[in-house]
C-alpha positions as CSV (number, residue, x, y, z in Angstrom):
1,M,0.1,0.1,-0.2
2,A,1.6,3.3,-1.0
3,E,2.2,5.7,2.1
4,D,0.0,8.7,0.2
5,R,-3.0,6.6,1.0
6,I,-2.7,8.6,4.9
7,P,-2.4,12.3,3.3
8,T,-1.0,14.5,5.6
9,P,-1.8,18.5,4.6
10,V,-1.8,20.0,8.3
11,M,1.1,17.9,9.5
12,D,3.1,18.4,6.0
13,R,2.0,22.4,6.5
14,E,2.7,22.9,10.2
15,R,6.0,19.8,10.5
16,V,8.7,22.5,10.6
17,G,7.2,24.8,13.3
18,I,6.9,22.0,15.6
19,L,10.0,20.6,15.2
20,S,11.3,24.1,15.6
21,Q,9.8,24.6,18.9
22,I,11.0,20.7,20.2
23,T,14.8,21.6,19.2
24,E,14.4,24.8,21.5
25,E,13.2,22.0,24.5
26,G,16.3,19.9,23.7
27,G,14.7,17.6,21.8
28,Y,17.2,17.1,19.1
29,A,17.3,12.9,19.3
30,F,13.3,13.4,18.3
31,V,13.8,15.9,15.5
32,R,16.4,13.3,13.9
33,M,14.2,10.4,14.1
34,D,11.1,12.6,12.8
35,T,13.8,13.1,9.9
36,A,14.3,9.5,9.1
37,A,10.6,8.7,9.5
38,R,9.4,11.0,7.2
39,G,11.7,8.7,4.7
40,G,9.8,5.7,5.6
41,D,12.1,4.4,8.6
42,A,9.6,2.3,10.5
43,R,12.1,1.5,13.4
44,A,12.7,6.1,13.7
45,A,9.1,6.3,13.3
46,E,8.4,4.0,16.7
47,A,11.7,5.6,18.1
48,A,10.0,8.6,17.7
49,R,6.9,7.8,19.1
50,E,8.4,6.5,22.4
51,M,10.3,9.5,23.0
52,A,7.1,11.5,22.5
53,W,5.6,8.9,25.1
54,E,8.2,9.6,27.4
55,Q,7.9,12.9,27.1
56,L,3.7,13.1,28.1
57,H,4.5,10.9,31.0
58,S,7.4,13.1,32.4
59,G,5.1,14.6,35.4
60,P,1.2,15.8,35.4
61,W,-0.3,15.7,32.5
62,H,-1.1,19.8,32.9
63,S,2.9,20.7,33.0
64,V,3.7,18.8,29.4
65,L,4.5,20.8,27.0
66,P,2.1,21.3,24.3
67,V,4.1,20.7,22.0
68,W,4.9,17.3,23.0
69,R,1.6,16.3,22.2
70,D,1.8,18.1,18.5
71,A,5.0,15.6,18.4
72,Y,3.1,11.9,19.3
73,S,0.5,13.2,17.2
74,M,3.2,13.4,14.2
75,A,4.8,10.4,15.2
76,C,1.7,8.2,15.4
77,L,1.1,9.7,12.0
78,H,4.6,8.6,11.0
79,V,4.2,4.8,12.6
80,A,0.5,4.5,10.9
81,R,2.4,5.1,7.4
82,C,4.8,2.1,7.9
83,H,2.1,-0.3,9.5
84,L,-0.5,0.9,6.6
85,A,2.9,0.4,4.3
86,D,2.7,-3.7,5.4
87,G,-0.9,-4.0,5.1
88,D,-1.5,-3.8,8.6
89,V,-5.1,-2.1,9.2
90,A,-5.4,-3.3,12.3
91,E,-2.1,-2.1,14.2
92,T,-2.5,1.4,11.9
93,L,-6.3,1.5,13.4
94,K,-4.5,1.8,16.6
95,V,-2.3,4.0,16.5
96,L,-4.1,6.2,14.7
97,D,-6.6,6.1,17.3
98,M,-3.7,6.3,20.2
99,G,-3.0,9.7,18.1
100,L,-6.0,11.0,19.1
101,I,-6.6,10.2,22.4
102,M,-3.2,11.0,23.5
103,G,-2.1,13.7,21.4
104,G,-2.8,17.4,20.6
105,A,-5.6,19.9,18.5
106,L,-3.2,20.8,15.6
107,L,-2.4,17.6,13.9
108,R,-6.2,16.1,15.0
109,S,-8.2,16.6,11.3
110,D,-4.4,14.5,9.8
111,L,-5.5,11.8,12.3
112,E,-9.1,12.0,11.7
113,C,-9.1,12.2,7.8
114,A,-6.3,9.2,8.2
115,I,-8.8,7.2,10.3
116,D,-11.6,7.4,7.9
117,R,-9.3,6.3,4.5
118,V,-8.3,3.6,6.7
119,M,-11.6,2.3,7.5
120,E,-13.0,2.9,4.1
121,M,-10.3,0.7,2.7
122,R,-11.2,-2.2,5.0
123,G,-15.0,-1.9,4.5
124,K,-13.9,-2.3,0.9
125,G,-11.9,-5.9,1.5
126,E,-14.6,-7.2,3.4
127,N,-17.1,-9.6,2.0
128,G,-20.6,-10.6,4.6
129,D,-22.2,-13.5,3.9
130,G,-25.4,-12.2,3.8
131,S,-26.2,-13.2,7.1
132,C,-27.9,-10.8,9.9
133,R,-25.7,-11.2,13.2
134,V,-27.6,-9.4,16.7
135,L,-26.1,-8.6,19.8
136,Y,-29.3,-9.2,21.7
137,C,-32.6,-11.5,21.1
138,S,-35.6,-10.5,23.3
139,A,-36.7,-14.3,23.0
140,D,-33.3,-15.4,25.1
141,F,-34.4,-12.9,28.2
142,N,-35.5,-14.8,31.0
143,I,-36.8,-12.7,34.0
144,D,-36.8,-15.5,36.5
145,E,-32.7,-16.6,35.6
146,V,-32.1,-13.2,35.4
147,S,-33.5,-12.3,38.9
148,K,-31.4,-14.6,41.3
149,V,-28.4,-12.5,40.3
150,L,-30.1,-9.1,41.6
151,P,-29.3,-7.6,44.7
152,V,-31.5,-8.6,47.5
153,K,-35.2,-7.2,47.4
154,S,-35.7,-6.0,44.0
155,L,-38.6,-5.3,41.9
156,C,-40.4,-6.1,45.2
157,S,-40.2,-2.2,46.3
158,K,-41.3,1.3,45.1
159,L,-40.5,0.8,41.1
160,V,-39.6,4.1,39.6
161,A,-42.0,5.9,37.5
162,K,-42.8,5.1,33.8
163,R,-44.4,7.7,31.7
164,T,-45.6,7.9,27.9
165,G,-46.1,11.1,26.2
166,L,-44.4,13.3,28.8
167,S,-44.5,16.9,27.8
168,L,-41.0,18.9,28.3
169,E,-43.7,21.1,30.8
170,G,-44.6,17.9,32.4
171,F,-40.9,16.7,32.6
172,L,-39.7,20.5,34.0
173,C,-42.6,20.3,36.9
174,D,-42.8,16.9,38.0
175,Y,-38.8,15.2,38.2
176,F,-36.4,17.9,36.7
177,L,-37.8,20.6,39.2
178,A,-38.4,18.1,42.0
179,G,-35.6,16.1,41.2
180,S,-37.6,12.6,41.1
181,P,-36.3,10.2,38.3
182,V,-38.5,9.0,35.8
183,I,-38.7,6.1,32.7
184,I,-39.5,8.2,29.8
185,S,-40.6,5.1,27.2
186,D,-41.3,6.6,23.9
187,S,-38.7,9.0,22.8
188,M,-36.1,7.2,21.0
189,S,-38.1,5.5,17.8
190,H,-36.2,8.3,15.4
191,W,-32.7,7.1,16.5
192,P,-30.8,5.6,13.6
193,A,-29.4,3.9,16.2
194,R,-32.2,1.9,17.4
195,S,-32.7,0.3,14.3
196,K,-28.9,-0.1,13.7
197,W,-27.2,-1.0,17.0
198,N,-28.2,-4.7,17.4
199,S,-26.7,-5.3,14.0
200,L,-22.9,-7.2,14.7
201,D,-22.0,-6.4,11.2
202,Y,-23.0,-3.0,11.4
203,L,-20.9,-1.9,14.6
204,N,-18.3,-4.1,13.4
205,R,-18.2,-2.3,9.9
206,I,-18.2,1.4,12.2
207,A,-16.1,0.7,15.0
208,G,-14.8,-2.9,14.8
209,G,-10.9,-2.8,16.0
210,R,-11.2,0.7,16.9
211,T,-9.6,2.1,20.5
212,V,-11.7,3.4,23.3
213,P,-12.5,6.3,24.1
214,V,-12.1,7.9,21.3
215,E,-15.3,9.1,19.5
216,I,-16.4,7.1,16.3
217,K,-18.8,10.5,14.3
218,E,-20.6,7.3,12.5
219,L,-21.6,6.5,15.8
220,R,-22.8,9.9,16.9
221,K,-24.7,11.0,14.1
222,D,-26.7,7.5,15.2
223,V,-28.2,9.4,18.4
224,L,-29.8,12.5,19.0
225,V,-29.8,15.1,21.7
226,P,-33.0,14.3,23.6
227,D,-35.4,18.1,23.9
228,Y,-35.3,16.9,28.0
229,C,-31.5,17.6,27.9
230,F,-32.5,21.5,27.5
231,V,-34.9,21.5,30.1
232,G,-34.0,24.4,32.5
233,G,-31.3,26.3,30.5
234,G,-28.3,24.1,31.5
235,E,-25.6,23.3,29.4
236,L,-24.8,20.0,27.7
237,R,-21.6,18.3,29.0
238,S,-20.9,15.1,27.8
239,I,-22.2,11.9,26.0
240,N,-21.0,8.7,26.7
241,A,-21.7,5.3,25.3
242,W,-21.6,2.3,27.6
243,F,-20.9,-0.7,26.3
244,G,-20.6,-4.6,27.7
245,P,-22.1,-8.4,28.5
246,A,-24.5,-9.4,30.4
247,G,-23.2,-9.4,34.1
248,T,-21.7,-5.7,33.9
249,V,-21.9,-3.5,36.9
250,T,-21.2,-0.5,37.9
251,P,-21.0,-0.2,41.6
252,L,-23.0,2.5,43.7
253,H,-22.1,6.0,42.7
254,H,-23.5,9.8,42.2
255,D,-22.7,12.0,39.6
256,P,-22.8,15.6,39.6
257,H,-24.9,16.6,36.6
258,H,-28.7,15.7,35.5
259,N,-28.1,12.2,33.7
260,I,-30.3,10.5,30.7
261,L,-29.5,7.1,30.4
262,A,-31.1,5.7,26.7
263,Q,-30.9,2.0,26.6
264,V,-30.4,1.0,22.5
265,V,-29.7,-2.5,23.0
266,G,-30.4,-5.0,25.8
267,K,-31.8,-4.1,29.2
268,K,-30.1,-3.3,32.7
269,Y,-31.5,-3.3,35.9
270,I,-30.8,0.2,37.6
271,R,-31.7,0.7,41.3
272,L,-31.3,4.2,42.8
273,Y,-31.3,5.6,46.4
274,P,-32.2,10.0,46.6
275,A,-29.1,11.9,48.0
276,S,-30.6,12.4,51.9
277,L,-29.1,8.9,51.8
278,S,-26.0,9.9,51.8
279,E,-24.4,9.1,54.8
280,E,-26.3,5.9,55.5
281,L,-24.4,4.4,52.4
282,Y,-21.1,5.3,53.4
283,P,-19.2,7.2,50.5
284,H,-15.5,6.7,50.6
285,S,-13.2,9.2,52.6
286,E,-11.1,9.7,49.6
287,T,-11.2,12.4,47.5
288,M,-10.9,10.4,44.1
289,L,-13.9,8.2,45.1
290,C,-16.6,10.5,47.4
291,N,-19.0,9.9,44.8
292,S,-18.9,6.7,45.1
293,S,-20.3,4.2,48.1
294,Q,-18.4,1.6,49.8
295,V,-22.1,-0.5,50.3
296,D,-21.3,-3.7,47.9
297,L,-25.1,-4.1,46.6
298,D,-24.5,-8.0,45.9
299,N,-23.0,-8.7,49.7
300,I,-23.3,-6.1,52.0
301,D,-21.7,-6.5,54.9
302,Y,-24.4,-5.5,57.5
303,E,-21.5,-5.3,60.2
304,A,-19.5,-2.9,58.5
305,F,-22.2,-0.8,57.0
306,P,-25.2,-0.7,59.5
307,K,-27.2,2.2,58.2
308,A,-28.0,0.5,54.6
309,R,-30.0,-1.8,56.0
310,D,-33.6,-1.1,54.9
311,L,-32.9,2.1,53.0
312,E,-35.9,2.9,51.1
313,F,-35.1,2.8,47.3
314,V,-36.5,2.8,43.5
315,D,-35.1,0.5,40.9
316,C,-36.4,-0.7,37.8
317,I,-35.3,-2.7,34.1
318,L,-34.7,-0.5,31.5
319,D,-35.7,-1.9,28.4
320,E,-34.3,-1.0,24.7
321,G,-36.0,2.3,23.9
322,E,-36.3,3.4,27.1
323,M,-34.9,6.7,28.9
324,L,-33.9,6.8,32.5
325,Y,-33.7,10.3,34.0
326,I,-31.3,10.6,36.6
327,P,-31.6,13.6,39.2
328,P,-27.9,15.0,40.8
329,K,-26.7,13.4,43.6
330,W,-28.4,10.3,43.2
331,W,-27.1,7.2,44.0
332,H,-27.3,4.4,41.5
333,Y,-26.3,1.0,40.9
334,V,-26.1,-0.3,37.1
335,R,-26.4,-4.1,36.4
336,S,-26.2,-5.5,32.4
337,L,-28.6,-8.3,32.2
338,T,-28.6,-9.0,28.8
339,T,-25.7,-7.8,26.2
340,S,-26.0,-3.8,26.6
341,L,-26.0,-0.6,24.8
342,S,-26.6,2.4,25.9
343,V,-25.8,6.2,25.5
344,S,-25.4,9.0,28.7
345,F,-26.5,12.6,28.3
346,W,-25.2,15.3,30.6
347,W,-25.9,18.3,31.8
348,S,-25.6,21.3,34.0
349,N,-27.9,23.4,35.5
350,P,-27.6,27.1,34.8
351,E,-24.7,29.2,36.4
352,G,-25.2,30.8,39.4
353,S,-28.5,27.6,40.3
354,P,-27.8,25.6,42.7
């Protein structure tokens, strides 16, 4: 495969400036390796990437000079070209994804264009067998079997309210302002993801071989931000996709923002406790874990955590095509009951609001 299959117009334009800055920082060895890598020397390309990688890990992330992030992106593009010349598409994608994750913003467009080119090339080389493989089949779901692995007292207390045809005004007044969770059952049918994401062949074509946590543009196009996320005048903070097999557990924790969890494929069990019960749920004292509970709902140690006994909660099984609104600071435990694909939307209160 010819090297020009990965065009790098931004790198070609900015390369001299990047190397000049690196020289000023004493990175003479990197400059030599980059020059050799540009000529197709695969070992030099890997050496340049290693040098930039070491600089990225030389201290706290905020203290790393931005030019070394751009240097890492540049080295990743050189290494990717070498892998592609050898016909190794998988390694090419891996290297380019790492450039997106760890590199700077300057060469991001080159990296994204390179990934688009490689994915297109890979797609042309794949021949489907005409079958339609799915992630999840509802006929395989057995609630009696699933109930055996849920935390004690699951689905036998108070269930999360479920609404159909919930207006924005109804959401605002009854749930957003009240700080109460709710399942919204009919607001995802128009998403392309609802018809596409249960196809293994589609996911493999679009995202196969990619490295998380990169944003995959084609998948992002398949989901739409719910109008509910703009209620209250806040700001959308993040959109994240969650993919895992049955049995995947997110332990009890809370988040600082409003959250809509949209279930695209499969089913999840979710248990929620109000923020008012934080003390009874024994948050970790460490700053990094203070939003996580020490209580393991799958095996509660009541001797160590006596206040956790008999606490009131609401829970549900979130089915595909449903959205769950989780208010800020509400504790929640999540267990995938099947292979599952979900999308979460976080948004904040308006600035100055409590």
